[in-house]
C-alpha positions as CSV (number, residue, x, y, z in Angstrom):
1,M,8.7,19.7,-5.7
2,M,10.0,18.5,-9.2
3,S,11.5,20.9,-11.7
4,N,10.3,18.7,-14.5
5,D,6.7,18.5,-14.1
6,D,6.5,20.0,-17.3
7,S,7.2,16.5,-18.9
8,L,4.5,14.8,-17.1
9,S,1.7,13.2,-19.2
10,L,-1.7,14.9,-18.3
11,D,-2.4,11.6,-16.9
12,E,0.4,11.5,-14.6
13,L,-0.5,15.5,-13.6
14,N,-4.1,14.2,-12.8
15,D,-2.7,11.6,-10.7
16,R,-0.4,13.9,-8.6
17,I,-3.4,16.5,-8.5
18,A,-5.5,13.9,-7.0
19,I,-2.7,12.7,-4.6
20,L,-2.3,16.2,-3.3
21,E,-5.8,16.8,-2.9
22,D,-6.0,13.3,-0.7
23,N,-3.0,14.4,1.1
24,I,-4.3,17.9,2.1
25,R,-7.7,16.1,3.2
26,Q,-6.1,13.9,5.3
27,L,-4.0,16.6,7.0
28,I,-7.0,18.7,7.8
29,E,-8.3,15.3,9.7
30,Q,-5.2,15.1,11.4
31,A,-5.3,18.8,12.3
32,A,-8.8,18.4,13.7
33,A,-7.7,15.6,16.0
34,A,-4.2,17.1,17.0
35,S,-3.8,18.7,20.3
36,G,-0.8,21.1,20.9
37,E,0.2,24.2,19.4
38,Q,3.4,22.2,18.0
39,N,1.5,20.0,16.3
40,E,-1.2,22.0,15.0
41,A,1.6,24.3,13.5
42,R,3.3,21.7,11.8
43,I,0.3,20.3,10.1
44,A,-0.6,23.7,9.1
45,D,2.8,24.1,7.4
46,R,2.3,21.1,5.5
47,I,-1.2,21.7,4.5
48,N,0.4,25.2,3.1
49,Q,3.2,23.5,1.4
50,Q,0.7,20.7,-0.2
51,N,-1.6,23.7,-1.3
52,D,1.1,25.6,-2.9
53,E,2.3,22.3,-4.7
54,L,-1.3,21.7,-5.9
55,E,-2.0,25.3,-7.4
56,R,1.3,24.9,-9.1
57,L,0.2,21.5,-10.6
58,L,-3.3,23.1,-11.6
59,K,-1.5,26.0,-13.4
60,I,0.5,23.7,-15.3
61,R,-2.6,21.6,-16.3
62,E,-4.6,24.4,-17.0
63,S,-2.2,26.1,-19.1
64,R,-1.8,22.6,-21.1
65,Q,-5.5,22.5,-21.4
66,K,-5.5,25.9,-23.4
67,K,-3.0,24.7,-25.9
């Protein structure tokens, strides 16, 4: 979680968003294949972290596009 995301170019922001979306997709696949509550809980936590970061970056991008 970078505090200087406001200094990213729109291309860099879009790249990070794409990476997060890919990470989330991969984590969902891992969760589907995972067995055991500990693994599932760990993956769910990671998905939540990635979703939070994705939402944060999407808000930054949206606010920039309104300028």
